[in-house]
N, CA, C and O atoms as a GROMACS GRO file, in nm:
protein
  360
    1UNK      N    1   0.565  -0.782   2.278
    1UNK     CA    2   0.521  -0.717   2.158
    1UNK      C    3   0.378  -0.756   2.121
    1UNK      O    4   0.356  -0.796   2.006
    2UNK      N    5   0.285  -0.746   2.206
    2UNK     CA    6   0.148  -0.782   2.169
    2UNK      C    7   0.086  -0.678   2.076
    2UNK      O    8   0.127  -0.562   2.075
    3UNK      N    9  -0.012  -0.721   1.999
    3UNK     CA   10  -0.079  -0.630   1.906
    3UNK      C   11  -0.189  -0.550   1.975
    3UNK      O   12  -0.233  -0.448   1.923
    4UNK      N   13  -0.232  -0.595   2.092
    4UNK     CA   14  -0.346  -0.531   2.159
    4UNK      C   15  -0.332  -0.379   2.174
    4UNK      O   16  -0.430  -0.308   2.152
    5UNK      N   17  -0.214  -0.325   2.212
    5UNK     CA   18  -0.206  -0.178   2.222
    5UNK      C   19  -0.239  -0.107   2.091
    5UNK      O   20  -0.286   0.007   2.092
    6UNK      N   21  -0.215  -0.173   1.980
    6UNK     CA   22  -0.240  -0.112   1.850
    6UNK      C   23  -0.387  -0.127   1.807
    6UNK      O   24  -0.427  -0.072   1.704
    7UNK      N   25  -0.465  -0.199   1.886
    7UNK     CA   26  -0.607  -0.216   1.857
    7UNK      C   27  -0.693  -0.107   1.919
    7UNK      O   28  -0.814  -0.103   1.897
    8UNK      N   29  -0.631  -0.018   1.995
    8UNK     CA   30  -0.708   0.091   2.054
    8UNK      C   31  -0.763   0.178   1.942
    8UNK      O   32  -0.690   0.215   1.850
    9UNK      N   33  -0.890   0.210   1.951
    9UNK     CA   34  -0.955   0.289   1.848
    9UNK      C   35  -1.009   0.207   1.733
    9UNK      O   36  -1.071   0.261   1.641
   10UNK      N   37  -0.986   0.075   1.737
   10UNK     CA   38  -1.035  -0.015   1.633
   10UNK      C   39  -1.159  -0.085   1.688
   10UNK      O   40  -1.163  -0.123   1.805
   11UNK      N   41  -1.259  -0.102   1.604
   11UNK     CA   42  -1.380  -0.174   1.645
   11UNK      C   43  -1.347  -0.323   1.651
   11UNK      O   44  -1.362  -0.395   1.553
   12UNK      N   45  -1.302  -0.368   1.768
   12UNK     CA   46  -1.260  -0.508   1.782
   12UNK      C   47  -1.377  -0.604   1.786
   12UNK      O   48  -1.357  -0.725   1.787
   13UNK      N   49  -1.499  -0.552   1.790
   13UNK     CA   50  -1.616  -0.640   1.790
   13UNK      C   51  -1.624  -0.722   1.662
   13UNK      O   52  -1.687  -0.829   1.660
   14UNK      N   53  -1.561  -0.674   1.553
   14UNK     CA   54  -1.565  -0.749   1.428
   14UNK      C   55  -1.465  -0.865   1.427
   14UNK      O   56  -1.466  -0.946   1.335
   15UNK      N   57  -1.380  -0.873   1.530
   15UNK     CA   58  -1.279  -0.978   1.537
   15UNK      C   59  -1.310  -1.074   1.652
   15UNK      O   60  -1.325  -1.032   1.766
   16UNK      N   61  -1.320  -1.203   1.621
   16UNK     CA   62  -1.340  -1.301   1.727
   16UNK      C   63  -1.204  -1.330   1.793
   16UNK      O   64  -1.100  -1.290   1.742
   17UNK      N   65  -1.205  -1.399   1.906
   17UNK     CA   66  -1.080  -1.426   1.978
   17UNK      C   67  -0.975  -1.499   1.893
   17UNK      O   68  -0.856  -1.473   1.907
   18UNK      N   69  -1.018  -1.591   1.807
   18UNK     CA   70  -0.923  -1.662   1.722
   18UNK      C   71  -0.856  -1.568   1.623
   18UNK      O   72  -0.737  -1.582   1.593
   19UNK      N   73  -0.931  -1.472   1.572
   19UNK     CA   74  -0.874  -1.375   1.478
   19UNK      C   75  -0.775  -1.284   1.549
   19UNK      O   76  -0.668  -1.255   1.495
   20UNK      N   77  -0.810  -1.241   1.668
   20UNK     CA   78  -0.717  -1.156   1.744
   20UNK      C   79  -0.590  -1.234   1.776
   20UNK      O   80  -0.481  -1.178   1.772
   21UNK      N   81  -0.604  -1.361   1.806
   21UNK     CA   82  -0.486  -1.446   1.832
   21UNK      C   83  -0.401  -1.459   1.705
   21UNK      O   84  -0.278  -1.451   1.712
   22UNK      N   85  -0.466  -1.479   1.590
   22UNK     CA   86  -0.393  -1.489   1.463
   22UNK      C   87  -0.321  -1.358   1.431
   22UNK      O   88  -0.207  -1.359   1.385
   23UNK      N   89  -0.388  -1.246   1.456
   23UNK     CA   90  -0.325  -1.116   1.433
   23UNK      C   91  -0.205  -1.099   1.526
   23UNK      O   92  -0.100  -1.049   1.484
   24UNK      N   93  -0.220  -1.140   1.651
   24UNK     CA   94  -0.110  -1.131   1.747
   24UNK      C   95   0.008  -1.216   1.706
   24UNK      O   96   0.123  -1.172   1.714
   25UNK      N   97  -0.019  -1.340   1.662
   25UNK     CA   98   0.088  -1.428   1.616
   25UNK      C   99   0.160  -1.367   1.496
   25UNK      O  100   0.283  -1.366   1.490
   26UNK      N  101   0.082  -1.316   1.401
   26UNK     CA  102   0.140  -1.255   1.282
   26UNK      C  103   0.225  -1.134   1.319
   26UNK      O  104   0.333  -1.114   1.264
   27UNK      N  105   0.177  -1.054   1.411
   27UNK     CA  106   0.250  -0.935   1.452
   27UNK      C  107   0.382  -0.970   1.519
   27UNK      O  108   0.486  -0.913   1.484
   28UNK      N  109   0.380  -1.062   1.612
   28UNK     CA  110   0.504  -1.102   1.682
   28UNK      C  111   0.605  -1.156   1.582
   28UNK      O  112   0.722  -1.120   1.587
   29UNK      N  113   0.560  -1.242   1.492
   29UNK     CA  114   0.652  -1.302   1.396
   29UNK      C  115   0.703  -1.201   1.294
   29UNK      O  116   0.817  -1.210   1.249
   30UNK      N  117   0.619  -1.105   1.256
   30UNK     CA  118   0.663  -1.000   1.165
   30UNK      C  119   0.767  -0.911   1.233
   30UNK      O  120   0.866  -0.873   1.170
   31UNK      N  121   0.746  -0.880   1.359
   31UNK     CA  122   0.843  -0.798   1.432
   31UNK      C  123   0.977  -0.871   1.447
   31UNK      O  124   1.083  -0.810   1.435
   32UNK      N  125   0.970  -1.000   1.471
   32UNK     CA  126   1.094  -1.079   1.483
   32UNK      C  127   1.170  -1.084   1.351
   32UNK      O  128   1.292  -1.098   1.350
   33UNK      N  129   1.099  -1.072   1.240
   33UNK     CA  130   1.162  -1.079   1.108
   33UNK      C  131   1.230  -0.948   1.068
   33UNK      O  132   1.306  -0.945   0.972
   34UNK      N  133   1.201  -0.842   1.141
   34UNK     CA  134   1.258  -0.712   1.105
   34UNK      C  135   1.408  -0.708   1.127
   34UNK      O  136   1.458  -0.758   1.228
   35UNK      N  137   1.481  -0.649   1.034
   35UNK     CA  138   1.622  -0.622   1.061
   35UNK      C  139   1.629  -0.527   1.182
   35UNK      O  140   1.542  -0.442   1.198
   36UNK      N  141   1.730  -0.542   1.264
   36UNK     CA  142   1.738  -0.463   1.387
   36UNK      C  143   1.735  -0.312   1.360
   36UNK      O  144   1.688  -0.236   1.444
   37UNK      N  145   1.784  -0.269   1.245
   37UNK     CA  146   1.784  -0.126   1.214
   37UNK      C  147   1.642  -0.073   1.194
   37UNK      O  148   1.618   0.048   1.207
   38UNK      N  149   1.548  -0.160   1.163
   38UNK     CA  150   1.410  -0.116   1.140
   38UNK      C  151   1.318  -0.143   1.257
   38UNK      O  152   1.202  -0.103   1.254
   39UNK      N  153   1.367  -0.211   1.359
   39UNK     CA  154   1.282  -0.250   1.470
   39UNK      C  155   1.260  -0.133   1.564
   39UNK      O  156   1.336  -0.112   1.659
   40UNK      N  157   1.156  -0.057   1.536
   40UNK     CA  158   1.121   0.057   1.620
   40UNK      C  159   0.971   0.069   1.629
   40UNK      O  160   0.898   0.001   1.556
   41UNK      N  161   0.922   0.156   1.718
   41UNK     CA  162   0.779   0.168   1.740
   41UNK      C  163   0.705   0.213   1.613
   41UNK      O  164   0.595   0.165   1.586
   42UNK      N  165   0.765   0.302   1.537
   42UNK     CA  166   0.700   0.350   1.416
   42UNK      C  167   0.677   0.235   1.317
   42UNK      O  168   0.568   0.222   1.261
   43UNK      N  169   0.778   0.153   1.298
   43UNK     CA  170   0.766   0.040   1.204
   43UNK      C  171   0.668  -0.063   1.260
   43UNK      O  172   0.588  -0.119   1.184
   44UNK      N  173   0.673  -0.088   1.391
   44UNK     CA  174   0.579  -0.183   1.451
   44UNK      C  175   0.435  -0.134   1.434
   44UNK      O  176   0.344  -0.214   1.412
   45UNK      N  177   0.415  -0.004   1.446
   45UNK     CA  178   0.280   0.053   1.428
   45UNK      C  179   0.232   0.030   1.285
   45UNK      O  180   0.115  -0.003   1.263
   46UNK      N  181   0.321   0.047   1.188
   46UNK     CA  182   0.285   0.022   1.048
   46UNK      C  183   0.249  -0.125   1.028
   46UNK      O  184   0.148  -0.156   0.964
   47UNK      N  185   0.330  -0.215   1.082
   47UNK     CA  186   0.301  -0.358   1.071
   47UNK      C  187   0.164  -0.390   1.130
   47UNK      O  188   0.084  -0.460   1.069
   48UNK      N  189   0.139  -0.338   1.249
   48UNK     CA  190   0.011  -0.365   1.317
   48UNK      C  191  -0.106  -0.315   1.233
   48UNK      O  192  -0.206  -0.385   1.217
   49UNK      N  193  -0.094  -0.194   1.178
   49UNK     CA  194  -0.203  -0.139   1.096
   49UNK      C  195  -0.229  -0.224   0.973
   49UNK      O  196  -0.344  -0.245   0.935
   50UNK      N  197  -0.123  -0.274   0.911
   50UNK     CA  198  -0.140  -0.357   0.792
   50UNK      C  199  -0.203  -0.492   0.827
   50UNK      O  200  -0.287  -0.543   0.752
   51UNK      N  201  -0.165  -0.548   0.940
   51UNK     CA  202  -0.224  -0.674   0.984
   51UNK      C  203  -0.371  -0.655   1.018
   51UNK      O  204  -0.455  -0.736   0.979
   52UNK      N  205  -0.403  -0.549   1.089
   52UNK     CA  206  -0.542  -0.520   1.126
   52UNK      C  207  -0.626  -0.497   1.001
   52UNK      O  208  -0.739  -0.545   0.992
   53UNK      N  209  -0.573  -0.423   0.904
   53UNK     CA  210  -0.646  -0.397   0.780
   53UNK      C  211  -0.671  -0.526   0.703
   53UNK      O  212  -0.780  -0.547   0.651
   54UNK      N  213  -0.570  -0.611   0.695
   54UNK     CA  214  -0.588  -0.739   0.625
   54UNK      C  215  -0.692  -0.825   0.694
   54UNK      O  216  -0.774  -0.889   0.628
   55UNK      N  217  -0.690  -0.827   0.826
   55UNK     CA  218  -0.789  -0.905   0.902
   55UNK      C  219  -0.929  -0.846   0.883
   55UNK      O  220  -1.027  -0.920   0.877
   56UNK      N  221  -0.938  -0.715   0.874
   56UNK     CA  222  -1.068  -0.651   0.852
   56UNK      C  223  -1.127  -0.688   0.716
   56UNK      O  224  -1.249  -0.688   0.699
   57UNK      N  225  -1.039  -0.721   0.621
   57UNK     CA  226  -1.085  -0.765   0.489
   57UNK      C  227  -1.108  -0.916   0.483
   57UNK      O  228  -1.140  -0.969   0.377
   58UNK      N  229  -1.092  -0.983   0.597
   58UNK     CA  230  -1.128  -1.124   0.603
   58UNK      C  231  -1.014  -1.223   0.613
   58UNK      O  232  -1.038  -1.343   0.629
   59UNK      N  233  -0.890  -1.176   0.604
   59UNK     CA  234  -0.777  -1.270   0.615
   59UNK      C  235  -0.765  -1.318   0.759
   59UNK      O  236  -0.772  -1.238   0.852
   60UNK      N  237  -0.748  -1.448   0.777
   60UNK     CA  238  -0.739  -1.505   0.911
   60UNK      C  239  -0.613  -1.589   0.931
   60UNK      O  240  -0.583  -1.628   1.044
   61UNK      N  241  -0.541  -1.617   0.826
   61UNK     CA  242  -0.421  -1.700   0.835
   61UNK      C  243  -0.303  -1.616   0.885
   61UNK      O  244  -0.269  -1.515   0.822
   62UNK      N  245  -0.240  -1.655   0.997
   62UNK     CA  246  -0.131  -1.575   1.053
   62UNK      C  247  -0.013  -1.558   0.957
   62UNK      O  248   0.050  -1.453   0.955
   63UNK      N  249   0.016  -1.661   0.878
   63UNK     CA  250   0.128  -1.649   0.783
   63UNK      C  251   0.098  -1.545   0.676
   63UNK      O  252   0.183  -1.463   0.643
   64UNK      N  253  -0.023  -1.549   0.623
   64UNK     CA  254  -0.059  -1.452   0.519
   64UNK      C  255  -0.071  -1.311   0.577
   64UNK      O  256  -0.037  -1.213   0.509
   65UNK      N  257  -0.118  -1.299   0.700
   65UNK     CA  258  -0.122  -1.167   0.765
   65UNK      C  259   0.019  -1.111   0.781
   65UNK      O  260   0.043  -0.993   0.755
   66UNK      N  261   0.111  -1.197   0.823
   66UNK     CA  262   0.251  -1.154   0.844
   66UNK      C  263   0.314  -1.112   0.711
   66UNK      O  264   0.379  -1.008   0.703
   67UNK      N  265   0.295  -1.195   0.609
   67UNK     CA  266   0.354  -1.164   0.478
   67UNK      C  267   0.295  -1.035   0.422
   67UNK      O  268   0.369  -0.953   0.366
   68UNK      N  269   0.166  -1.015   0.436
   68UNK     CA  270   0.103  -0.892   0.387
   68UNK      C  271   0.162  -0.769   0.456
   68UNK      O  272   0.187  -0.668   0.391
   69UNK      N  273   0.184  -0.779   0.586
   69UNK     CA  274   0.242  -0.666   0.658
   69UNK      C  275   0.385  -0.640   0.614
   69UNK      O  276   0.423  -0.524   0.592
   70UNK      N  277   0.464  -0.745   0.600
   70UNK     CA  278   0.604  -0.728   0.559
   70UNK      C  279   0.613  -0.683   0.413
   70UNK      O  280   0.704  -0.609   0.377
   71UNK      N  281   0.520  -0.728   0.329
   71UNK     CA  282   0.517  -0.682   0.190
   71UNK      C  283   0.499  -0.531   0.184
   71UNK      O  284   0.555  -0.463   0.098
   72UNK      N  285   0.421  -0.479   0.276
   72UNK     CA  286   0.399  -0.335   0.281
   72UNK      C  287   0.526  -0.257   0.312
   72UNK      O  288   0.535  -0.137   0.285
   73UNK      N  289   0.624  -0.325   0.367
   73UNK     CA  290   0.754  -0.263   0.396
   73UNK      C  291   0.860  -0.309   0.297
   73UNK      O  292   0.979  -0.281   0.314
   74UNK      N  293   0.818  -0.381   0.191
   74UNK     CA  294   0.912  -0.441   0.095
   74UNK      C  295   1.009  -0.536   0.163
   74UNK      O  296   1.127  -0.540   0.128
   75UNK      N  297   0.959  -0.613   0.259
   75UNK     CA  298   1.042  -0.707   0.332
   75UNK      C  299   0.991  -0.850   0.317
   75UNK      O  300   1.008  -0.932   0.407
   76UNK      N  301   0.928  -0.880   0.206
   76UNK     CA  302   0.872  -1.014   0.187
   76UNK      C  303   0.979  -1.122   0.195
   76UNK      O  304   0.948  -1.235   0.234
   77UNK      N  305   1.102  -1.091   0.160
   77UNK     CA  306   1.208  -1.192   0.163
   77UNK      C  307   1.232  -1.243   0.304
   77UNK      O  308   1.272  -1.358   0.322
   78UNK      N  309   1.210  -1.160   0.405
   78UNK     CA  310   1.230  -1.206   0.543
   78UNK      C  311   1.105  -1.270   0.598
   78UNK      O  312   1.103  -1.311   0.715
   79UNK      N  313   1.000  -1.280   0.517
   79UNK     CA  314   0.874  -1.336   0.564
   79UNK      C  315   0.869  -1.488   0.555
   79UNK      O  316   0.772  -1.548   0.600
   80UNK      N  317   0.970  -1.550   0.498
   80UNK     CA  318   0.971  -1.695   0.486
   80UNK      C  319   0.983  -1.757   0.625
   80UNK      O  320   1.078  -1.726   0.697
   81UNK      N  321   0.889  -1.843   0.664
   81UNK     CA  322   0.894  -1.900   0.799
   81UNK      C  323   1.012  -1.995   0.815
   81UNK      O  324   1.053  -2.064   0.722
   82UNK      N  325   1.064  -1.998   0.936
   82UNK     CA  326   1.167  -2.093   0.968
   82UNK      C  327   1.105  -2.231   0.980
   82UNK      O  328   0.982  -2.243   0.984
   83UNK      N  329   1.187  -2.335   0.985
   83UNK     CA  330   1.135  -2.470   0.998
   83UNK      C  331   1.055  -2.486   1.127
   83UNK      O  332   0.952  -2.552   1.128
   84UNK      N  333   1.104  -2.424   1.235
   84UNK     CA  334   1.034  -2.433   1.362
   84UNK      C  335   0.897  -2.364   1.354
   84UNK      O  336   0.798  -2.416   1.407
   85UNK      N  337   0.892  -2.249   1.288
   85UNK     CA  338   0.764  -2.179   1.273
   85UNK      C  339   0.669  -2.261   1.186
   85UNK      O  340   0.551  -2.271   1.218
   86UNK      N  341   0.718  -2.320   1.080
   86UNK     CA  342   0.635  -2.401   0.994
   86UNK      C  343   0.575  -2.518   1.070
   86UNK      O  344   0.457  -2.549   1.054
   87UNK      N  345   0.656  -2.582   1.154
   87UNK     CA  346   0.607  -2.694   1.234
   87UNK      C  347   0.504  -2.648   1.335
   87UNK      O  348   0.405  -2.718   1.358
   88UNK      N  349   0.525  -2.531   1.395
   88UNK     CA  350   0.436  -2.478   1.496
   88UNK      C  351   0.298  -2.447   1.438
   88UNK      O  352   0.197  -2.474   1.502
   89UNK      N  353   0.295  -2.391   1.317
   89UNK     CA  354   0.170  -2.349   1.258
   89UNK      C  355   0.108  -2.453   1.166
   89UNK      O  356   0.009  -2.425   1.098
   90UNK      N  357   0.164  -2.572   1.162
   90UNK     CA  358   0.108  -2.678   1.077
   90UNK      C  359  -0.006  -2.748   1.147
   90UNK      O  360  -0.065  -2.840   1.090
   0.00000   0.00000   0.00000
Protein backbone atom coordinates (compact mmCIF):
# COMPACT_ATOMS: atom_id res chain seq x y z
CA UNK A 1 0.00 0.00 0.00
CA UNK A 2 2.57 2.65 -0.87
CA UNK A 3 1.49 6.24 -1.40
CA UNK A 4 3.71 6.70 -4.46
CA UNK A 5 1.03 5.66 -7.02
CA UNK A 6 -1.18 8.43 -5.63
CA UNK A 7 1.58 11.00 -6.15
CA UNK A 8 1.26 10.83 -9.93
CA UNK A 9 0.30 14.26 -11.19
CA UNK A 10 1.54 15.90 -7.98
CA UNK A 11 4.54 18.22 -8.03
CA UNK A 12 6.71 16.03 -5.80
CA UNK A 13 9.59 18.49 -6.08
CA UNK A 14 8.07 20.34 -3.11
CA UNK A 15 8.49 17.21 -0.94
CA UNK A 16 11.88 16.05 0.29
CA UNK A 17 12.55 12.32 0.80
CA UNK A 18 11.79 12.54 4.54
CA UNK A 19 8.40 14.10 3.83
CA UNK A 20 7.55 11.45 1.27
CA UNK A 21 8.55 8.80 3.81
CA UNK A 22 6.33 10.47 6.47
CA UNK A 23 3.43 10.59 4.01
CA UNK A 24 3.99 6.91 3.18
CA UNK A 25 4.05 5.93 6.86
CA UNK A 26 0.89 7.93 7.51
CA UNK A 27 -0.85 6.38 4.52
CA UNK A 28 0.00 2.78 5.46
CA UNK A 29 -1.09 3.30 9.05
CA UNK A 30 -4.30 5.08 8.02
CA UNK A 31 -5.16 2.23 5.66
CA UNK A 32 -4.53 -0.31 8.42
CA UNK A 33 -6.91 1.62 10.68
CA UNK A 34 -9.78 1.35 8.23
CA UNK A 35 -12.64 -0.98 9.04
CA UNK A 36 -12.57 -3.78 6.47
CA UNK A 37 -15.87 -2.59 4.99
CA UNK A 38 -14.22 0.70 4.01
CA UNK A 39 -10.90 -0.65 2.80
CA UNK A 40 -11.13 -0.07 -0.92
CA UNK A 41 -9.27 1.85 -3.62
CA UNK A 42 -11.71 4.77 -3.54
CA UNK A 43 -11.24 5.28 0.21
CA UNK A 44 -7.47 4.81 -0.07
CA UNK A 45 -7.39 7.47 -2.80
CA UNK A 46 -9.25 9.88 -0.49
CA UNK A 47 -6.81 9.16 2.36
CA UNK A 48 -3.83 9.72 0.06
CA UNK A 49 -5.23 13.03 -1.22
CA UNK A 50 -5.82 14.29 2.31
CA UNK A 51 -2.31 13.28 3.41
CA UNK A 52 -0.75 14.92 0.35
CA UNK A 53 -2.78 18.10 0.91
CA UNK A 54 -1.77 18.27 4.57
CA UNK A 55 1.89 17.78 3.64
CA UNK A 56 1.59 20.49 0.99
CA UNK A 57 0.48 22.85 3.76
CA UNK A 58 3.60 22.01 5.74
CA UNK A 59 2.60 19.13 8.02
CA UNK A 60 5.45 16.63 8.36
CA UNK A 61 4.49 14.52 11.37
CA UNK A 62 3.22 11.07 10.25
CA UNK A 63 0.79 10.80 13.18
CA UNK A 64 -0.80 14.16 12.45
CA UNK A 65 -0.94 13.37 8.72
CA UNK A 66 -2.71 10.08 9.50
CA UNK A 67 -5.17 11.68 11.91
CA UNK A 68 -5.96 14.47 9.44
CA UNK A 69 -6.72 11.93 6.73
CA UNK A 70 -8.90 9.80 9.00
CA UNK A 71 -10.67 12.91 10.34
CA UNK A 72 -11.71 13.61 6.78
CA UNK A 73 -13.56 10.29 6.85
CA UNK A 74 -14.92 10.86 10.40
CA UNK A 75 -12.71 8.02 11.60
CA UNK A 76 -10.58 9.88 14.14
CA UNK A 77 -11.48 7.31 16.81
CA UNK A 78 -9.50 4.65 14.94
CA UNK A 79 -6.55 7.02 14.58
CA UNK A 80 -5.24 6.38 18.09
CA UNK A 81 -1.85 4.67 17.70
CA UNK A 82 -1.27 1.29 19.22
CA UNK A 83 1.46 0.89 21.83
CA UNK A 84 3.72 -0.68 19.23
CA UNK A 85 3.17 2.22 16.82
CA UNK A 86 3.82 4.75 19.58
CA UNK A 87 7.10 3.04 20.42
CA UNK A 88 8.09 2.87 16.76
CA UNK A 89 7.51 6.57 16.13
CA UNK A 90 8.98 7.82 19.40
